[in-house]
Backbone as CSV, one residue per row, in Angstrom:
resi,resn,N_x,N_y,N_z,CA_x,CA_y,CA_z,C_x,C_y,C_z
1,ALA,65.466,-54.853,61.936,64.691,-55.844,61.097,64.748,-55.315,59.692
2,GLU,65.661,-55.849,58.913,65.871,-55.296,57.538,65.335,-56.170,56.519
3,GLY,64.746,-57.280,56.863,64.005,-58.120,55.882,64.926,-58.969,54.997
4,THR,66.229,-59.066,55.361,67.048,-59.845,54.547,67.203,-61.364,54.887
5,GLY,66.755,-61.657,56.122,66.834,-63.050,56.597,65.546,-63.734,56.444
6,PRO,65.540,-65.071,56.589,64.378,-65.833,56.513,63.486,-65.666,57.701
7,ILE,62.161,-65.820,57.521,61.190,-65.750,58.627,61.301,-67.069,59.422
8,GLU,61.428,-66.878,60.725,61.520,-68.125,61.562,60.509,-67.970,62.698
9,ARG,59.606,-69.003,62.780,58.524,-69.051,63.811,59.190,-69.491,65.143
10,LEU,58.813,-68.754,66.124,59.411,-68.996,67.472,58.634,-69.960,68.279
11,THR,57.251,-69.972,68.097,56.407,-70.839,68.949,55.306,-71.454,68.015
12,THR,54.684,-72.433,68.529,53.555,-73.074,67.897,52.373,-73.156,68.770
13,SER,51.177,-72.960,68.202,49.950,-73.068,69.043,48.762,-73.102,68.168
14,ASP,47.640,-73.632,68.641,46.414,-73.653,67.884,45.701,-72.345,68.054
15,PHE,46.164,-71.484,68.987,45.551,-70.179,69.243,46.492,-69.024,68.916
16,ALA,45.944,-67.871,68.676,46.748,-66.722,68.313,47.695,-66.372,69.567
17,GLN,48.846,-65.951,69.374,49.818,-65.581,70.413,50.364,-64.195,70.170
18,PHE,50.454,-63.432,71.211,50.907,-62.018,71.075,52.062,-61.754,72.038
19,ALA,53.283,-61.618,71.524,54.415,-61.355,72.332,54.530,-59.869,72.620
20,THR,54.730,-59.516,73.877,54.631,-58.077,74.282,55.864,-57.584,74.997
21,THR,56.816,-58.453,75.408,57.925,-57.932,76.173,59.086,-58.892,76.200
22,LEU,60.287,-58.371,76.326,61.487,-59.181,76.435,62.226,-58.827,77.725
23,THR,63.009,-59.816,78.241,63.961,-59.485,79.280,65.052,-58.580,78.795
24,SER,65.739,-57.968,79.753,66.738,-56.992,79.301,67.932,-57.616,78.478
25,ASP,68.188,-58.852,78.735,69.260,-59.491,77.928,68.688,-60.091,76.621
26,GLY,67.438,-59.931,76.387,66.821,-60.380,75.126,66.721,-61.855,74.931
27,SER,66.875,-62.654,76.000,66.799,-64.087,75.974,65.423,-64.685,76.152
28,THR,64.504,-63.940,76.757,63.277,-64.511,77.154,62.130,-63.504,76.848
29,PHE,61.038,-64.007,76.343,59.855,-63.122,76.070,58.603,-63.708,76.669
30,ILE,57.625,-62.815,76.885,56.338,-63.239,77.455,55.263,-62.918,76.338
31,LEU,54.339,-63.757,76.287,53.235,-63.579,75.334,51.940,-63.908,76.018
32,PHE,50.843,-63.369,75.434,49.498,-63.812,75.985,48.757,-64.448,74.907
33,SER,47.854,-65.460,75.292,47.137,-66.240,74.365,45.852,-66.738,75.012
34,PRO,44.775,-66.899,74.228,43.510,-67.441,74.771,43.806,-68.757,75.460
35,ASN,43.128,-69.000,76.565,43.203,-70.250,77.326,42.609,-71.312,76.455
36,ALA,43.341,-72.482,76.420,42.924,-73.511,75.539,41.616,-74.227,75.988
37,VAL,41.197,-74.062,77.275,40.006,-74.620,77.819,38.812,-73.732,77.520
38,SER,39.001,-72.404,77.820,37.836,-71.461,77.724,37.594,-71.130,76.272
39,GLY,38.568,-71.271,75.416,38.321,-71.059,73.998,38.575,-69.591,73.645
40,ILE,37.910,-69.140,72.500,38.069,-67.832,71.960,36.774,-67.031,72.194
41,GLY,36.886,-65.765,72.566,35.724,-64.920,72.712,36.005,-63.804,73.648
42,SER,35.141,-62.777,73.661,35.419,-61.567,74.449,35.455,-61.854,75.937
43,PHE,34.909,-62.944,76.445,34.884,-63.292,77.808,35.784,-64.458,78.169
44,ALA,36.500,-64.971,77.195,37.333,-66.112,77.464,38.545,-65.685,78.204
45,ALA,39.094,-66.680,78.931,40.316,-66.427,79.821,41.511,-66.247,78.785
46,VAL,42.436,-65.366,79.212,43.652,-65.176,78.400,44.802,-65.370,79.425
47,ASP,45.732,-66.192,79.098,46.853,-66.526,79.984,48.180,-65.954,79.538
48,LEU,49.125,-65.809,80.403,50.448,-65.389,80.057,51.398,-66.541,80.074
49,SER,52.245,-66.600,79.110,53.256,-67.720,78.987,54.617,-67.063,78.758
50,ILE,55.686,-67.868,79.008,57.069,-67.441,78.906,57.790,-68.366,78.014
51,ALA,58.689,-67.825,77.156,59.430,-68.659,76.204,60.818,-68.121,76.079
52,SER,61.733,-69.073,75.796,63.117,-68.714,75.618,63.535,-68.695,74.087
53,LEU,64.320,-67.779,73.729,64.732,-67.769,72.325,65.737,-68.941,72.008
54,ASP,66.322,-69.527,73.049,67.206,-70.617,72.876,66.541,-71.994,72.886
55,ALA,65.227,-72.012,73.058,64.463,-73.295,73.036,63.305,-73.168,72.068
56,ARG,63.610,-72.899,70.812,62.545,-72.582,69.822,61.758,-73.809,69.445
57,ASP,62.255,-74.987,69.726,61.533,-76.237,69.402,60.656,-76.691,70.485
58,GLN,60.538,-75.884,71.578,59.659,-76.235,72.734,58.521,-75.213,72.828
59,PRO,57.382,-75.710,73.319,56.240,-74.785,73.492,56.544,-73.843,74.634
60,PRO,55.909,-72.688,74.679,56.015,-71.752,75.820,55.528,-72.418,77.082
61,LYS,56.130,-71.989,78.215,55.708,-72.471,79.507,54.665,-71.495,80.135
62,PRO,53.650,-72.106,80.792,52.649,-71.251,81.445,53.283,-70.384,82.512
63,LEU,52.897,-69.111,82.573,53.449,-68.210,83.564,52.343,-67.765,84.567
64,LEU,51.163,-67.310,84.014,50.011,-66.975,84.813,48.780,-67.548,84.151
65,GLN,48.076,-68.419,84.899,46.827,-69.065,84.414,45.726,-68.832,85.436
66,SER,44.562,-68.330,84.933,43.411,-68.124,85.831,42.216,-67.830,84.839
67,PRO,41.009,-67.801,85.386,39.877,-67.482,84.582,39.815,-66.053,83.997
68,ALA,40.769,-65.218,84.509,40.739,-63.822,84.127,41.481,-63.605,82.774
69,GLN,41.281,-62.452,82.169,42.006,-62.039,81.011,43.244,-61.267,81.403
70,LYS,44.418,-61.723,81.097,45.625,-61.131,81.472,46.425,-60.792,80.181
71,LEU,46.599,-59.460,80.022,47.066,-58.910,78.800,48.250,-57.944,79.044
72,ALA,48.899,-57.577,77.928,49.829,-56.449,77.870,50.921,-56.542,78.932
73,ALA,51.497,-57.732,79.095,52.552,-57.903,80.122,53.827,-57.064,79.686
74,GLU,54.493,-56.488,80.674,55.701,-55.727,80.404,56.719,-56.005,81.519
75,ILE,57.878,-56.454,81.181,58.968,-56.665,82.173,59.713,-55.321,82.450
76,SER,60.011,-55.098,83.681,60.698,-53.892,84.032,62.148,-53.895,83.452
77,PRO,62.742,-52.721,83.330,64.127,-52.554,82.757,65.123,-53.473,83.429
78,ASP,65.034,-53.710,84.741,65.977,-54.565,85.511,65.514,-56.029,85.511
79,SER,64.431,-56.340,84.818,63.889,-57.702,84.736,63.501,-58.341,86.029
80,ARG,63.167,-57.464,87.028,62.796,-58.049,88.366,61.310,-57.910,88.628
81,TRP,60.587,-57.213,87.782,59.185,-56.995,88.043,58.367,-57.176,86.732
82,LEU,57.129,-57.618,86.887,56.277,-57.799,85.704,54.933,-57.027,85.956
83,ALA,54.632,-56.147,85.004,53.422,-55.371,85.010,52.509,-55.908,83.931
84,TYR,51.262,-55.970,84.259,50.279,-56.484,83.298,48.868,-55.990,83.661
85,GLN,47.868,-56.224,82.799,46.527,-55.875,83.071,45.701,-57.124,83.298
86,SER,44.725,-57.037,84.108,43.893,-58.178,84.396,42.506,-57.686,84.817
87,ASP,41.468,-58.514,84.492,40.111,-58.205,84.884,39.675,-59.052,86.073
88,GLU,40.609,-59.601,86.824,40.310,-60.524,87.921,39.400,-59.875,89.032
89,SER,39.473,-58.597,89.163,38.652,-57.851,90.137,37.266,-57.507,89.636
90,GLY,37.015,-57.802,88.343,35.719,-57.431,87.760,35.867,-56.236,86.848
91,ARG,37.037,-55.534,86.905,37.327,-54.410,86.060,38.814,-54.494,85.652
92,ARG,39.127,-54.020,84.492,40.527,-54.048,84.042,41.389,-53.151,84.923
93,GLU,42.417,-53.668,85.532,43.315,-52.945,86.408,44.735,-53.422,86.080
94,VAL,45.746,-52.536,86.456,47.123,-52.885,86.268,47.713,-53.469,87.575
95,PHE,48.403,-54.560,87.420,48.998,-55.223,88.567,50.524,-55.339,88.328
96,VAL,51.267,-55.541,89.431,52.731,-55.819,89.334,52.987,-56.988,90.190
97,ARG,53.813,-57.896,89.690,54.310,-59.070,90.396,55.806,-59.169,90.249
98,ALA,56.400,-59.766,91.291,57.857,-60.111,91.208,58.089,-60.988,89.997
99,PHE,59.243,-60.910,89.357,59.595,-61.744,88.196,61.038,-62.265,88.375
100,PRO,61.253,-63.521,88.072,60.352,-64.443,87.401,59.476,-65.300,88.398
101,ASP,59.611,-65.128,89.677,58.828,-65.858,90.690,57.435,-65.111,90.831
102,VAL,56.579,-65.310,89.824,55.334,-64.512,89.811,54.330,-65.045,90.845
103,GLU,54.469,-66.261,91.314,53.546,-66.866,92.262,53.984,-66.691,93.643
104,GLY,55.262,-66.822,93.938,55.758,-66.741,95.309,56.247,-65.388,95.757
105,GLY,56.495,-64.494,94.801,56.970,-63.132,95.175,55.905,-62.147,95.491
106,ALA,56.361,-60.888,95.712,55.398,-59.800,95.974,54.514,-59.558,94.791
107,ARG,53.312,-59.012,95.118,52.408,-58.652,94.057,51.467,-57.561,94.559
108,GLY,50.914,-56.748,93.683,49.996,-55.702,94.120,49.284,-55.013,93.031
109,GLN,48.134,-54.408,93.281,47.416,-53.645,92.268,47.922,-52.250,92.230
110,ILE,48.235,-51.729,91.046,48.777,-50.411,90.838,47.678,-49.323,90.527
111,SER,46.828,-49.646,89.634,45.752,-48.669,89.247,44.654,-48.747,90.328
112,SER,43.818,-47.644,90.330,42.745,-47.643,91.309,41.412,-47.363,90.708
113,GLU,41.341,-46.851,89.494,40.060,-46.583,88.831,40.084,-47.091,87.426
114,GLY,40.534,-48.242,87.268,40.708,-48.891,85.975,42.073,-48.645,85.376
115,GLY,42.631,-49.577,84.689,43.980,-49.365,84.094,44.276,-50.489,83.078
116,THR,44.934,-50.033,81.994,45.320,-50.988,80.909,46.686,-50.510,80.342
117,ARG,47.236,-51.399,79.630,48.432,-51.187,78.749,49.666,-50.446,79.516
118,PRO,50.208,-51.172,80.533,51.293,-50.582,81.328,52.555,-50.447,80.507
119,ALA,53.455,-49.493,80.923,54.748,-49.279,80.296,55.693,-48.741,81.346
120,TRP,56.878,-49.342,81.504,57.909,-48.883,82.435,58.688,-47.724,81.940
121,SER,59.056,-46.838,82.858,60.079,-45.786,82.447,61.396,-46.462,82.461
122,ARG,62.288,-45.925,81.551,63.664,-46.458,81.565,64.471,-45.997,82.820
123,THR,63.993,-44.964,83.513,64.713,-44.485,84.696,64.508,-45.418,85.934
124,GLY,63.436,-46.292,85.825,63.281,-47.248,86.861,62.531,-46.798,88.104
125,ASP,61.765,-45.721,87.946,60.989,-45.240,89.144,59.554,-44.863,88.831
126,GLU,59.122,-45.120,87.598,57.757,-44.753,87.243,57.169,-45.870,86.325
127,LEU,55.846,-46.049,86.503,55.111,-46.912,85.678,53.890,-46.164,85.097
128,PHE,53.780,-46.256,83.759,52.737,-45.538,83.033,51.658,-46.574,82.663
129,TYR,50.389,-46.038,82.537,49.305,-46.869,82.010,48.188,-45.960,81.559
130,LEU,47.205,-46.492,80.895,46.007,-45.805,80.530,44.928,-46.100,81.578
131,ASP,44.279,-45.032,82.112,43.258,-45.251,83.132,41.951,-45.761,82.556
132,GLY,40.910,-45.748,83.371,39.618,-46.299,82.899,39.005,-45.480,81.693
133,ASN,39.513,-44.234,81.538,39.038,-43.365,80.431,40.082,-43.314,79.329
134,ASP,41.038,-44.248,79.340,42.053,-44.314,78.361,42.938,-43.035,78.375
135,GLN,43.128,-42.469,79.487,44.000,-41.271,79.623,45.315,-41.645,80.346
136,LEU,46.410,-41.113,79.807,47.713,-41.466,80.227,47.935,-41.121,81.744
137,THR,48.407,-42.080,82.483,48.570,-41.914,83.965,49.920,-42.476,84.364
138,VAL,50.422,-41.940,85.463,51.755,-42.377,85.926,51.599,-42.741,87.455
139,VAL,52.430,-43.750,87.784,52.546,-44.052,89.267,54.023,-44.146,89.595
140,ARG,54.452,-43.363,90.542,55.900,-43.428,90.994,56.006,-44.636,92.026
141,PHE,57.096,-45.319,91.990,57.287,-46.451,92.885,58.656,-46.477,93.440
142,ALA,58.882,-47.282,94.461,60.205,-47.588,94.982,60.289,-49.085,95.126
143,ALA,61.309,-49.618,94.548,61.500,-51.118,94.528,62.836,-51.396,95.112
144,SER,62.869,-52.211,96.163,64.127,-52.631,96.827,64.034,-54.098,97.229
145,GLY,64.936,-54.954,96.697,64.892,-56.349,97.118,63.630,-56.958,96.603
146,THR,62.827,-57.479,97.555,61.580,-58.118,97.199,60.362,-57.163,97.506
147,THR,60.638,-55.955,97.784,59.568,-55.013,98.148,59.292,-54.035,96.994
148,PHE,57.998,-53.838,96.701,57.576,-52.921,95.665,56.485,-52.032,96.233
149,VAL,56.853,-50.693,96.373,55.867,-49.765,97.040,55.471,-48.729,95.977
150,ALA,54.200,-48.703,95.649,53.682,-47.813,94.568,53.001,-46.597,95.259
151,GLY,53.151,-45.435,94.594,52.494,-44.245,95.083,51.104,-44.174,94.489
152,LYS,50.500,-42.915,94.604,49.187,-42.698,94.081,49.218,-42.366,92.587
153,PRO,48.287,-42.853,91.841,48.225,-42.569,90.403,48.034,-41.104,90.143
154,ALA,48.653,-40.532,89.140,48.547,-39.099,88.787,48.364,-39.074,87.211
155,LYS,47.319,-38.356,86.797,47.066,-38.229,85.411,48.070,-37.296,84.744
156,ILE,48.544,-37.735,83.553,49.501,-36.911,82.814,48.821,-36.113,81.769
157,LEU,47.889,-36.734,81.008,47.211,-36.108,79.953,45.725,-36.183,80.126
158,ASN,44.993,-35.160,79.805,43.540,-35.136,79.921,42.898,-35.405,78.579
159,ALA,43.727,-35.767,77.593,43.214,-36.104,76.231,43.325,-37.556,75.980
160,LYS,42.360,-38.072,75.185,42.349,-39.443,74.841,43.080,-39.659,73.538
161,TYR,43.910,-40.675,73.447,44.619,-41.033,72.232,44.202,-42.449,71.901
162,VAL,44.686,-42.992,70.771,44.373,-44.348,70.369,44.993,-45.304,71.430
163,ALA,44.090,-46.140,72.061,44.633,-47.028,73.075,45.329,-48.175,72.474
164,GLY,44.846,-48.840,71.450,45.582,-49.882,70.763,44.892,-51.218,71.012
165,THR,44.675,-52.014,69.960,44.125,-53.387,70.121,44.733,-54.218,69.049
166,THR,44.662,-55.549,69.290,45.143,-56.512,68.289,44.030,-56.689,67.248
167,THR,44.315,-57.485,66.171,43.331,-57.739,65.191,42.216,-58.615,65.730
168,ARG,42.449,-59.292,66.901,41.490,-60.079,67.506,40.647,-59.321,68.606
169,GLY,40.916,-58.030,68.807,40.260,-57.207,69.708,40.775,-57.200,71.131
170,TYR,41.959,-57.744,71.368,42.615,-57.728,72.697,43.374,-56.353,72.891
171,ASP,43.339,-55.906,74.135,44.080,-54.693,74.385,45.585,-54.828,74.098
172,LEU,46.149,-53.883,73.504,47.639,-53.871,73.171,48.159,-52.450,73.171
173,ARG,49.190,-52.243,73.871,49.687,-50.815,73.977,50.148,-50.214,72.647
174,SER,49.689,-49.039,72.347,50.041,-48.410,71.086,50.832,-47.049,71.388
175,TYR,51.305,-46.892,72.604,52.174,-45.693,72.872,53.469,-46.209,73.407
176,ASP,54.491,-45.250,73.389,55.772,-45.597,73.969,56.315,-44.395,74.706
177,VAL,57.326,-44.617,75.518,57.954,-43.598,76.416,59.367,-43.394,76.029
178,SER,59.815,-42.119,75.982,61.174,-41.814,75.643,62.178,-42.337,76.784
179,LYS,63.421,-42.442,76.458,64.418,-42.953,77.376,64.421,-42.175,78.698
180,ASP,64.252,-40.810,78.657,64.296,-40.015,79.813,62.904,-39.916,80.566
181,GLY,61.851,-40.517,79.963,60.523,-40.515,80.586,59.766,-39.214,80.515
182,GLN,60.301,-38.320,79.647,59.731,-37.016,79.566,58.802,-36.831,78.316
183,ARG,58.892,-37.681,77.376,58.142,-37.567,76.158,57.436,-38.847,75.806
184,PHE,56.325,-38.765,75.075,55.514,-39.996,74.728,55.191,-39.941,73.260
185,LEU,55.266,-41.071,72.685,54.879,-41.279,71.335,53.493,-41.940,71.261
186,MET,52.491,-41.218,70.750,51.083,-41.634,70.799,50.398,-41.490,69.474
187,LEU,49.344,-42.236,69.266,48.637,-42.176,68.050,47.301,-41.351,68.297
188,LYS,47.025,-40.400,67.393,45.862,-39.576,67.585,44.984,-39.678,66.375
189,GLU,43.681,-39.942,66.642,42.720,-40.058,65.568,42.398,-38.700,65.007
190,THR,42.170,-38.668,63.688,41.880,-37.382,63.039,40.318,-37.191,63.084
191,ALA,39.914,-36.076,63.633,38.429,-35.836,63.752,37.800,-35.695,62.396
192,GLY,36.685,-36.432,62.215,35.918,-36.345,61.034,36.627,-36.967,59.825
193,ALA,37.593,-37.792,60.067,38.271,-38.456,58.975,37.359,-39.402,58.169
194,SER,37.379,-39.361,56.863,36.562,-40.241,56.078,37.330,-41.536,55.735
195,THR,36.603,-42.666,55.719,37.281,-43.940,55.316,37.691,-43.897,53.850
196,SER,37.118,-42.960,53.107,37.479,-42.948,51.697,38.655,-42.035,51.410
197,THR,39.081,-41.317,52.394,40.262,-40.430,52.310,41.571,-41.306,52.236
198,ALA,42.419,-40.860,51.310,43.617,-41.605,51.161,44.508,-41.473,52.445
199,LEU,45.060,-42.519,52.939,45.827,-42.505,54.154,47.173,-41.904,53.819
200,PRO,47.819,-41.225,54.800,49.116,-40.604,54.673,50.168,-41.705,54.509
201,THR,51.249,-41.447,53.788,52.214,-42.405,53.571,53.644,-41.843,54.064
202,MET,54.528,-42.729,54.296,55.881,-42.336,54.696,56.891,-43.039,53.870
203,THR,57.829,-42.305,53.321,58.830,-42.910,52.487,60.188,-42.870,53.259
204,VAL,60.886,-44.015,53.345,62.265,-44.010,54.031,63.269,-44.225,52.912
205,VAL,64.213,-43.332,52.830,65.307,-43.401,51.851,66.553,-43.756,52.554
206,VAL,67.237,-44.833,52.151,68.457,-45.278,52.754,69.657,-44.982,51.806
207,ASN,70.778,-44.795,52.416,72.041,-44.528,51.571,71.825,-43.259,50.692
208,TRP,71.127,-42.275,51.236,70.820,-41.072,50.412,72.089,-40.227,50.223
209,ILE,73.026,-40.368,51.151,74.310,-39.536,51.006,75.057,-40.062,49.749
210,GLU,75.115,-41.382,49.549,75.771,-41.904,48.357,75.058,-41.472,47.122
211,GLU,73.715,-41.460,47.157,72.938,-41.062,46.001,73.185,-39.541,45.695
212,LEU,73.305,-38.831,46.768,73.544,-37.325,46.602,74.931,-37.133,45.934
213,LYS,75.907,-37.925,46.341,77.204,-37.759,45.753,77.207,-38.089,44.239
214,SER,76.413,-39.123,43.876,76.334,-39.487,42.501,75.671,-38.429,41.647
215,ARG,74.799,-37.670,42.200,74.079,-36.650,41.441,74.798,-35.243,41.396
216,LEU,75.723,-35.039,42.314,76.457,-33.778,42.340,77.886,-33.988,41.774
217,PRO,78.354,-32.998,41.019,79.693,-33.048,40.461,80.707,-32.994,41.646
218,ALA,81.741,-33.728,41.470,82.888,-33.772,42.482,83.579,-32.436,42.477
219,LYS,83.958,-31.916,43.582,84.734,-30.632,43.706,86.198,-30.924,44.242
């Protein structure tokens, strides 16, 4: 995203929409949005919808609709499974369903003591999420055909990092996993930070080699 092209809106809605995941071929994405019937609020239902980049003049199609809040959907690297969080059990937990047949295929609860903000490993055998205390947790799984078998959750980190939310207060994943599944990029709050303290900045310099050549004499 280099900012040279025009901004193009992909969907239209009277409610805020949050896209969280793409299929592996980049043709389809999933978003969550407040249910049009329940309205907006901390207890309002939130549904998952699916949209194609090739049908930008059409509204997203409903994927999962229910009175529960369904957030942070993530499609597996092979685009055969969908992980998401839902409070349908009375507590936020992580679930996995077959994809794209989310209603007729296999489904199951992955977390056992609370879970939010799932993320798939690129190696295709682990699913990460934040537990009920916002601590990073992993579940190993075996998927074959229409079967998805998950192991027991195991905590990776005993420290809490920034979990992540949208500007509307919905849970949104703020960490990511390296390609080999061995490292994690996470946000850490600074203890005792003052709101009046200047925030750190980052400067990105492009084409610096050409600038270096122009400043140094040729040899």
